[in-house]
N, C-alpha and C positions, 0 to 999 in steps of 0.2 A: 161412715159408708158414704154419706151425701159429698163430703169433702172429696173422697176417692173418685166418686163418679165425676165430678166436677172439675177435678184436676185433670182427669183423663180426657173428658171432652174438649176442655180448653186446650190442652196439648195437641189434640187431634186439630182444632181450629188453627192453632199457630203454626203447627208443621204444614198445613195445607196454604198457609198464606190468607186465611178468611178472617183474620182480625186485622185492625190498623196497626202498624208498627210502633205506632206513639198513640197512646188512649187519648180521645179527644178532652180537651180541659185538662190535660195533666202534663207534668214534665216526666213521665214514665212510659214504659212499653213492657210487652212480655215477648221473650223469644225463648228458641230453643237453644240451650247451651251444649256445645259437643266438645268431648276432650277423648283424648285417647287413654284408656284403662293403664294404669302402672302396672298391673300384673299381667292383664291378658294381651294388652297391646290393641284390644279392640274398641272400637267407637263407642263411648258412652254418652248418652244424652238426657236431659231432664228440662222442665219449665223453669224459667227464672224471670224475674221482673227486675228490669234495669231502673235506676232513678236518676234525674238530671238535678245537680246541685250546684249553683254558682257556674253554670255553663258546662260542666264535666257530668260525665255519666260513671255510674257506680253499680256494683253488684253487693248483695248483703248476704251473709250465711245465716241461715235461721235456725235449722235443727242441730244445735251443738256448736261447739268452738270450731271442729274441722271435719265437716261431711265429708262423705266419700268423694263429691265432686271436687271438693278443695285439696284433698290429698292428691286426687289424680292431675288436677290443674297445677300443682306445685311440681309433682313428678315430670310434668311437661314443661316445665321452665316457665309456666304462666301463660303459654300458648294455647289458645282455645279458639273456637268458631262459635259466632253467634248466627242463627239461622232464624229467617222468618219465611216461610214458603220455600221456594227455590233461591231466594236471594240468601248468600253466606258471606260473613264477614270475619276474616282471621283478625284476631285482637290479641293483645297482650295484657294480662292482669297483674296490677302491684298492689301489694296490701298496705292500706294506709296505718300509720302509727295509731295506738289507741286514743291519744290525745285528739286526735283530728276526725274521729269517727263519728261522735254525737250529732252535730248537724246533718250528716249524711243520712244515720240511723232514724233522725226524726223525719226528714223529707220522704225517705223510703216508706216508713210507717204510715205517714198522711196518706199514702196511697194504699199500701198493702193492708193496713190495720182494719180494713172493712170486712175482710175474711177472717173467718175461724182459726185457722193455723196459725199466723202471725199473733193474733191477741192471746192465744193460749200459750205460745212460745216466750213471747217478750213479757206478757203480764205487766203492760204499761197502758195507760188511757191512751187515746189517740191525739190528743190536746194537751198532753203531758208537758211540763216544763223540760228545758235543755237538760236540767240536772238528772232527771229521771233516765235519758239516754246516756249520760255521762257515766251513770252507776252501771248499765248494762253493756255499755261499749267493749268492755273487756271480753266479754263472751261472745261476741257477735263482729268476727272479721268483716271488713268493708273494703273492695277491691275496686281500684280507678280502672275504668276500661280505657286503655291505650291504643291507638291506631300505630300500626307500623308506619315510620316516617317514609318509607319507599313505597307505600301504597299508592296505587294508581286510583285515583277518585273515580275514574270512568269505569273501572269494574264493575261486573254485576255484584252486588251485594251491599255496597257502601252506602245504600239508602238507609240501612238500620242505624247507622251512626251520624249521618248527615242528612236529615230530610229536607 
């Protein structure tokens, strides 16, 4: 119950733009992920945490191999919007091959592993060796966040990806 309340409160803070788009002292941030529903066509949204690894940004699936947001994202051809307050960034998500996921999973888990849901789902210690993340990589797709090449950096919203 506490996880649910905390998640809803954080979702509200992020949706209002009341949190930093990058958490201080980390290479990560929390944003609202928006995608068109594959059946309804309506916009679906959820809270996600991105992580930066080797200068690139990524999203990680947590509850299961292909949660609903990943199915909707695939149906939308990888096109999604990341939102923080009123700032929106249209991006494309590209799935990483399993062999490339472990370092990103480790970086993501170093940030998110302080909360209960990731720890319960991954069942890995925060300081675990890379081999542990290689073991779970097959069950946790990782998506590279790619900006559209024709994107105009002066447009409102690109602060999310280029602070």
